[in-house]
C-alpha positions in Angstrom: 93.3 84.8 84.8 93.5 82.3 87.5 93.1 83.6 91.1 94.7 82.2 94.2 91.5 80.8 95.8 90.7 77.2 94.6 88.1 74.6 95.0 88.9 70.9 94.5 87.8 69.4 91.2 85.4 66.5 91.7 87.2 63.4 90.3 86.8 59.7 91.0 89.5 58.0 92.9 91.9 56.2 90.5 92.7 52.5 90.8 96.2 51.9 92.2 98.6 50.9 89.5 101.0 48.0 89.6 104.0 50.3 90.2 102.4 51.8 93.2 101.4 48.5 94.7 105.0 47.1 94.4 106.8 50.1 95.8 104.3 51.0 98.5 106.1 54.2 99.3 104.7 56.6 96.6 103.4 59.8 98.2 100.0 61.3 97.5 101.7 64.3 95.9 103.6 62.1 93.4 100.4 60.1 92.7 98.3 63.3 92.0 101.0 64.7 89.8 101.2 61.5 87.8 97.4 61.4 87.4 97.3 64.8 85.7 100.6 64.8 83.9 99.6 63.4 80.5 96.0 64.9 80.4 95.3 67.8 78.1 92.0 69.5 77.1 90.5 68.5 73.8 92.3 70.1 70.9 89.2 70.2 68.7 86.6 72.9 69.3 83.7 72.0 71.5 80.4 71.8 69.6 77.6 73.8 71.4 74.0 73.7 70.5 71.8 76.8 70.2 70.6 76.8 73.7 74.1 76.5 75.2 75.4 79.4 73.0 72.5 81.6 74.0 72.9 80.8 77.7 76.6 81.6 77.6 76.1 84.9 75.7 73.4 86.0 78.1 75.6 85.1 81.1 78.6 87.1 79.9 76.4 90.0 78.8 75.0 90.3 82.3 78.6 90.2 83.7 79.8 93.0 81.4 76.8 95.2 82.3 77.3 94.6 86.0 81.0 95.3 86.1 80.8 98.5 84.0 78.0 99.8 86.2 80.1 99.2 89.3 83.6 100.1 88.3 83.5 101.9 85.0 84.4 105.6 84.6 80.6 106.3 84.2 79.5 104.0 87.0 75.9 104.3 88.1 76.0 101.8 91.0 77.8 103.1 94.1 79.8 100.3 95.8 81.9 100.5 98.9 85.4 99.7 97.8 87.9 100.2 100.6 91.6 100.9 99.9 93.7 98.3 101.6 97.2 99.1 100.6 99.6 100.4 97.9 102.6 98.3 97.0 104.9 98.1 94.0 103.0 100.8 92.1 99.7 98.9 92.5 96.7 99.9 94.6 94.6 97.1 96.3 90.9 97.5 97.0 88.4 95.2 98.7 84.6 95.3 98.3 82.9 96.1 101.6 79.4 96.6 100.2 78.1 93.4 101.7 80.4 93.3 104.7 78.0 91.5 107.1 77.2 88.9 104.5 80.8 88.4 103.8 81.6 87.8 107.4 79.0 85.0 107.4 80.9 83.4 104.4 77.7 83.6 102.3 78.9 86.0 99.6 81.9 85.7 97.3 85.2 87.5 98.0 85.6 90.6 95.7 88.8 92.5 95.5 90.8 94.3 92.8 94.1 96.0 92.1 94.9 99.0 90.0 98.1 99.9 88.1 99.1 102.3 85.3 100.9 101.7 82.0 102.1 103.9 79.2 100.7 101.5 76.6 97.5 102.2 74.7 94.2 100.5 75.5 94.3 98.8 72.1 97.8 97.4 72.7 96.9 95.9 76.1 93.5 94.6 74.8 95.4 92.8 72.0 96.6 90.3 74.6 93.0 89.2 75.3 91.4 89.0 71.8 91.6 85.3 70.9 91.8 84.3 67.2 93.4 80.8 67.4 95.1 78.5 69.9 98.6 79.6 69.0 97.9 83.3 69.7 96.0 82.4 72.9 98.9 80.4 74.2 101.4 83.1 73.3 99.5 85.8 75.0 98.7 83.7 78.1 102.4 83.1 78.8 102.7 86.9 79.2 100.2 86.9 82.0 101.0 83.5 83.7 104.5 82.6 84.7 103.6 79.0 85.4 101.2 78.2 82.6 100.6 74.5 81.9 97.9 74.5 79.3 95.4 76.9 77.7 92.9 76.0 75.0 90.3 77.9 73.0 87.3 75.6 73.4 84.7 77.5 71.4 84.4 80.8 69.7 80.9 82.4 70.3 81.6 85.7 68.5 84.7 86.3 66.4 86.2 89.8 65.8 85.4 91.4 62.5 86.8 94.3 60.4 84.2 96.7 61.8 84.8 95.6 65.4 88.3 94.2 65.7 88.3 94.1 69.5 84.8 92.6 70.1 85.1 88.8 70.7 83.4 86.2 72.9 84.9 82.8 73.5 85.2 79.9 76.0 88.7 79.3 77.3 90.3 76.7 79.5 93.5 77.5 81.5 95.6 75.4 83.8 98.4 76.9 85.9 101.1 75.1 87.9 100.9 75.8 91.6 103.5 75.5 94.3 105.3 72.2 94.7 103.2 71.3 97.8 99.8 72.1 96.1 97.8 70.8 93.2 97.6 72.7 89.9 94.7 75.2 89.4 92.5 75.4 86.4 89.7 77.6 85.2 87.1 77.3 82.4 85.3 80.5 81.7 83.4 82.4 79.0 85.3 85.6 78.1 84.2 88.8 76.4 86.4 91.6 75.1 85.6 94.9 73.5 87.0 98.5 73.1 84.6 101.5 73.3 85.1 105.2 72.5 83.2 107.3 75.0 81.7 110.7 74.4 84.3 112.6 76.3 87.1 111.3 74.0 88.3 108.6 76.4 88.8 105.0 75.5 87.4 102.1 77.5 88.4 98.5 77.0 87.5 95.4 79.0 88.2 91.7 79.1 85.7 90.1 81.5 85.0 86.4 82.2 82.6 84.2 84.2 83.0 80.6 85.1 81.0 78.0 83.3 79.5 74.7 84.3 81.9 72.0 83.0 79.5 69.2 83.5 77.0 70.5 81.0 79.4 72.3 78.7 82.3 69.9 78.3 82.2 66.7 80.4 85.7 65.7 79.1 87.2 68.5 81.2 86.0 66.7 84.3 88.6 64.0 83.7 91.4 66.3 84.9 93.0 64.6 87.9 95.1 66.3 90.6 93.8 69.8 90.1 91.9 72.4 92.1 89.0 74.0 90.3 88.8 77.8 90.5 85.4 79.5 90.1 85.4 83.2 89.3 82.3 85.4 88.9 82.2 88.8 87.2 86.0 89.1 87.0 88.5 90.5 84.5 90.4 93.5 83.3 88.9 97.0 82.8 91.2 99.5 80.9 90.6 103.3 80.6 92.6 106.1 79.0 91.4 109.7 79.1 92.8 110.5 75.7 94.7 113.6 76.9 98.3 114.2 75.9 100.8 111.9 77.7 97.9 110.2 79.6 98.5 106.8 81.1 96.2 103.8 80.8 94.7 102.6 84.0 94.2 98.9 84.3 91.9 97.5 86.9 92.1 93.7 87.6 88.8 92.6 89.3 88.6 89.3 91.1 85.3 87.8 92.2 85.9 84.4 94.0 83.1 82.1 94.9 83.3 80.5 98.4 83.9 76.8 98.6 80.7 74.9 98.1 79.7 71.8 100.0 82.5 71.2 102.5 82.2 67.4 102.9 84.5 64.9 104.3 86.4 64.8 107.6 86.8 67.6 110.0 90.4 68.1 108.9 89.3 68.5 105.2 86.6 71.0 106.2 89.2 73.0 108.2 91.6 73.0 105.2 88.8 74.2 102.9 87.9 76.9 105.3 91.5 78.1 105.6 91.9 78.0 101.8 88.8 80.1 101.3 89.9 82.5 104.0 93.3 83.1 102.4 91.6 84.5 99.3 90.7 87.8 101.1 93.2 90.6 101.1 92.0 92.0 104.4 93.0 88.7 106.1 96.6 89.1 105.0 97.5 92.8 105.2 98.0 92.6 109.0 99.8 89.3 109.0 103.4 88.2 108.2 102.3 86.7 104.9 100.9 90.0 103.6 103.7 90.5 101.1 103.3 87.1 99.5 99.5 87.5 99.3 99.6 90.9 97.6 102.3 89.7 95.2 100.2 86.7 94.3 97.1 88.7 93.7 98.7 91.4 91.5 101.2 89.1 89.8 99.3 88.9 86.5 98.7 92.6 86.4 102.4 93.3 87.1 103.5 91.0 84.4 101.3 92.7 81.8 102.7 96.2 82.7 106.2 94.8 82.6 105.6 93.4 79.1 104.9 96.8 77.7 107.3 98.7 80.0 110.3 96.8 78.7 110.1 98.6 75.4 111.3 101.9 77.0 114.5 100.5 78.4 117.8 101.5 76.7 120.7 99.5 78.1 123.3 101.6 76.4 122.6 104.3 79.0 122.9 102.1 82.0 125.6 102.8 84.5 128.8 100.8 84.0 129.5 98.0 86.5 132.7 99.8 87.5 130.7 102.7 88.8 128.3 100.7 90.9 128.1 101.5 94.6 129.6 98.9 97.0 126.9 97.0 98.8 128.9 96.9 102.1 128.9 100.7 102.4 125.1 101.2 101.8 123.1 102.1 104.9 119.6 102.3 103.4 117.7 101.4 100.2 118.0 103.9 97.4 114.3 103.6 96.6 112.3 103.2 99.8 114.8 104.3 102.5 114.6 100.9 104.2 117.5 100.8 106.8 119.7 97.7 106.1 120.4 95.3 109.0 123.1 92.7 109.2 120.9 90.0 107.5 119.3 92.3 104.9 119.6 91.3 101.3 121.2 94.0 99.1 121.4 94.2 95.3 122.8 96.6 92.8 120.4 98.3 90.4 121.7 97.6 87.0 120.3 100.9 85.7 121.7 103.4 88.2 124.2 101.2 90.2 122.8 102.1 93.6 121.9 99.6 96.4 118.3 98.4 96.7 116.5 96.1 99.1 114.7 92.9 98.1 111.3 94.6 98.1 112.3 97.3 95.7 114.1 94.8 93.4 112.3 94.5 90.0 113.2 91.8 87.5 112.6 93.2 84.1 113.0 91.6 80.7 115.3 93.8 78.7 116.4 93.5 75.1 120.2 93.4 75.4 122.1 94.1 72.1 123.8 90.9 71.0 122.3 88.8 73.8 118.6 89.0 73.3 116.0 89.2 76.1 117.7 89.1 79.5 116.3 89.5 83.1 117.9 92.5 84.8 117.5 93.7 88.4 116.2 97.3 88.4 115.1 99.3 91.4 111.6 100.7 91.8 112.9 104.3 91.7 114.3 103.8 88.2 111.1 102.1 87.1 109.1 105.1 88.0 111.6 107.4 86.3 111.4 105.3 83.1 107.6 105.5 83.1 107.7 109.3 83.3 110.5 109.7 80.7 109.8 106.8 78.4 107.8 108.8 75.9 110.5 111.4 75.5 113.4 110.4 73.2 117.0 111.1 74.3 116.2 110.6 78.0 118.4 108.2 79.9 118.1 106.5 83.2 121.2 108.3 84.5 119.5 111.6 83.8 117.2 111.1 86.8 118.4 113.8 89.4 120.5 112.2 92.0 119.6 115.0 94.4 116.1 113.7 94.9 117.5 110.2 95.6 120.0 111.5 98.2 117.3 113.7 99.8 115.1 110.7 100.2 118.0 108.8 101.9 118.8 111.6 104.4 115.2 112.6 105.1 114.9 110.1 108.0 118.1 111.3 109.7 117.1 115.0 109.4 113.9 114.2 111.3 115.8 112.7 114.2 114.8 109.1 113.5 117.2 106.3 114.4 119.0 104.4 111.6 119.1 101.2 113.6 116.4 98.6 113.5 114.8 97.1 110.4 111.0 97.3 110.3 109.6 97.7 106.7 105.9 97.5 107.4 105.3 101.3 107.2 107.7 101.8 104.3 106.8 98.9 101.9 103.1 99.7 102.4 101.9 103.2 101.6 98.6 103.0 103.6 95.8 105.0 102.0 94.3 107.8 103.9 90.6 107.4 103.0 87.9 109.5 104.9 86.2 106.5 106.4 85.1 102.9 106.1 82.0 103.9 104.2 83.7 106.3 101.8 83.2 105.7 98.1 86.4 105.2 96.2 86.7 106.1 92.5 89.3 104.4 90.3 89.3 106.9 87.5 
């Protein structure tokens, strides 16, 4: 739920401790980590009065109405979503409706990514319906790989027997960031529901909107050493057409508010500007850090799809290690045809045994008989094949035709292209061919 853009949480400067005064060599990073190490959100539910509950319910109701009007399958508001790139099975979009306002940094950054899964809408939505803290923490660890703490602060509307997927609650989440950055946290009001449309399709959503911590829960402001994330009109929208063998499309929408009130020195203002600028996908797709930016944005969505995809794996049909291809003899990746260079990292796919590059390497959690859940390296080609054949019993990974794989490897040489060199920009990114910058893009 936490997005990569952050704003620093307002917190008073702590008094120097005796240990710090004696040593005199404690870095600011160690000090900030120590300040927020033992702090946890309140375990008891937050008591809200009638006016606060009404304000939160009205806020999330407006968010749900706005998102479904813009990106739902029956959207009535036309927005200019531009396709940025396709990578690892996900499609990345950016909102260009208010392009001029966005250039002036006066509007929030809005982008999204789309991916498919074979799971039902109800199965995916079960990860977002909160009943207690134990279930919330268990489901949050599926979406966040570096989860520090998550709490159910208040339940505004609990699911019932008539509507088991309808719920509204206030959630606090804190995620560990990289070693050289502070942790990130988010306090938001969340709404979930599952609807059956007239055409027989199923629509589910889990949407959230940031709340004001000062008026809602002042105790949360005591968190030290964290960067506060503010997200508006964000969340997941799920849709399944209901047709035979139809896949569920998951749209992860991120609306990030710009950093408010850049105060302090010129250096701190520059750092705040750079941090806000990094939240835009379009700023990264043409730079050397584009791969890292896209992976960071779609990381939560990819982990959700991997959680349901691992049920279709059958390790008994994986290729034996004795039949694996030797890495030294491989000239190109078996999945994307990337031509290996001297310094290219090569790995064997544990499903088919062929050689793959680091970009096509997927680490999937697989239930190994007698060993439990293990992380295995599987290429993107086998992942796509398993998604297509996962519903059919008796299909094995090795049954994917090898002729298609070999045709992909030799297609570049047949076109007269050189096998030397090592640029992957055009192969890792499948650039979308949209009609123009003002074209309307439909997700469904």
